[in-house]
N, C-alpha and C positions, 0 to 999 in steps of 0.2 A: 754428351755433352758438346762434342766436338761438333757433332751436326747441327746443335742447335745454335751454337756461337756463328758458325758458317752461314745459319739462316738469318740470324739477327743483322748480318752485314749486307744481307739485301731487302731492299725496299720493293723487288718484285714479284716476290714469291711469297706464299702464306702455306703455313702447314694447317690443314683444316682435319680435325677430329674425325672419326667415322662414328655413326651412330651405333654400330651392334658389334662392331669387330674389333674393336681396341686397337685399331690402327690409325695411321694418317694418311691423308692424301695432298699433294702438292698443287695448289694452285696458284694461277697468275692472280695478282694481287686485285687489277682493274676487274677482272669477272668476279672474284671477290665480293667488291664492292657492289658490283652489279645485281650479284644474287643477294645479299643481306637487302640492299636497299628493295628490290622484288620483295621479299618477305612482308619488310615493314611497310609498303604500300597497300599490300592487301590486307593485313591483318591487325596491325597496329594503331592505337590511339594516341594521339600527341598529349603529352602533358605540358606544364610550364613550371618555372621556378616557384611563381606565387601560389601555385597549388600545394608544391611541394613543401614550401614554407609552413602553409597552414596545417599539413600532415606533422610535420614536425613539433608543432605548437602543441596539437592536438596530442602528440604520443607523449610530451615531456608532461602535461596535464594528466594525462590517464591513469602515468607510471606514478605520479604523486598520489594520486587519489586511492591507488590501491596499494600505497607502501603498507601499509599497516598487516595487510595479509601475506608480505613477501619476506623471506628470510632476507637478512643483509645480502649474501652470496645472489639471490636471485634477483633483489634490488639493484646491485651493482652491475650482474650481468646485462639486464635491460637497459641501464642508463649509460652502459659503456657502447651496447649496440645503436642506440639512438645516437649518441654523440660522434659516433663514426659517418653519420650521413650517408650510407651505404648507397649507392644506385647502380643496380644490377646491368653488367654488359652483357649485352646480346651475343650469341654465340652459334656459327654456323658448322651444321652436322653433315656429313657425306653419309647417303644412304647407300654402302657399297655392296651391301648384303643383298641389292636387288638390281644384279647386272643385267635382268631383262627389261628394266626401267629406262637404261640410257638412251641418253638425247641421240640427235643427229649428228651432233658433235663427239658421241662417244663420253659424254661425262654422266655422272650419278645424280639421281634427285636428290634436293638436299630438303632439310628442314632449319627452321631458327629455334633456338631453346633462350629461354629466358628466366636465369635463376631467380627464385623465390625471396632470397635472402637479401630483402633491403633492410634499409634501418628500423623497419617495425616488426622484423622477424620474430624478435623476442617474444613477443605479446602472444601469439596462439601457441608457442611452446611453454610459456608458463601457464596460460589459461589451458590447457590439457592434461599438463601436470597435476594442477590445482584440481581438476574435476576426476583424474584418476585416483589422486589421493584420496579424497573426498568419499568415493566409490568403495575404495579399498576398506578403509576406516567403518563404513556402514556394511562392510562385508557382502557386497553387493557382487553377483557375476554377471559382468556385463560383456563377455566376449563368448558366450558359449556357442554362437555361430559364426564367429571370427575365423577366415582363412588366414592362419599366421604367414605361410609359405607354401609355395607349390608342394613342398616335399610334405607338409601337412595334409593338405588336400589329398593327396595320393595315399596315403596313410587311412585317411578317414573313409575313401571310397572304396580301396581293398578291404578293410573293417566289414563293410555291409555287403562284399562281394562282387565288388566291380572291380573287374582286372582288364590289364590290356588283351590279353588271349580272349575274352569272351565276350568283350565289348570293341565297338568302333568308336574311336576317339577322332573327333575334327579340331583341326587349329584354324582359326579365322581372322587374318589380318584386315581389321576394318580401320576404313580410311579415316582419319583425322576424329577417332572415336576417344574423347576426352568426357566422360561423364561428370557432369558437375554436381556437388553437393550443396544445396540450398541450406543456409543458415537457420534457417527456422525447423528443418530437418533434425540439425542436430540439437538445437532448443528443446523441441518435443522427446527426443529421446532423453535427455538428461533429466527434464522434468518426469518424464515417464518412472525411468529409474530409481530415482529419489522421492516419488511420490509418497513412501512411508517413512523417510530420512526425519531425521529434526529438521524446524525451521532454519536454526541457523546455519546449517550445512547447504539448506537450499538457497539461502540466502548468499553465502559463499560461494556457492557454485555459480548463481546468476552473475554473480561479478568477474568470475574467471571466463564465462561465456561471452561478457562485454570484451574481455582481451582477445579471444579467438576471434569473435566478431572485427575488431578492429583491424588485424592483422589480415583477415579473408579480404576485407573491403580495401586494402591498401597496399 
């Protein structure tokens, strides 16, 4: 706390979180602004207030349209999230786990992170929850090929005789590897799993897909 209070008193230094090492790097404010602007110039797309107001209006309309299928708590959760009108703040991360990538000034490479939790974040959350509830109700096993986490994958591999003692495991750090999932793929998967379910459940799942799509698009 003492360190943070002292840092607040200065306007020439910024504490930059590190990408993977759970630490911080102190950086000159001018350099921080330059790096953030560099990332934004390279990758960002500019929006405007008119566009945001349009999304806000659509979000409120969609919530009211889906009110009948939401619980009181779910409805209030979404309404509160919308009314906050939250716009994510970009955050610079220092990749200090790559000392061999330092530039000529001795600085680590950086990356820019934009949190996905804006004022539409409740929609995909509620949509996913609704689809899961419908599939559970119809006793559909949809996670047969899902990797829960790394330890689960390890257990599965060892179960079929693949161990680190008898096989070579290669780790690859791929530059800017962020695979996209098209909404149509999600839609097709839901339709496939619910192909033998009651029509009422299928219609409700499609409404949930609308929520997911709205969140993904914004």
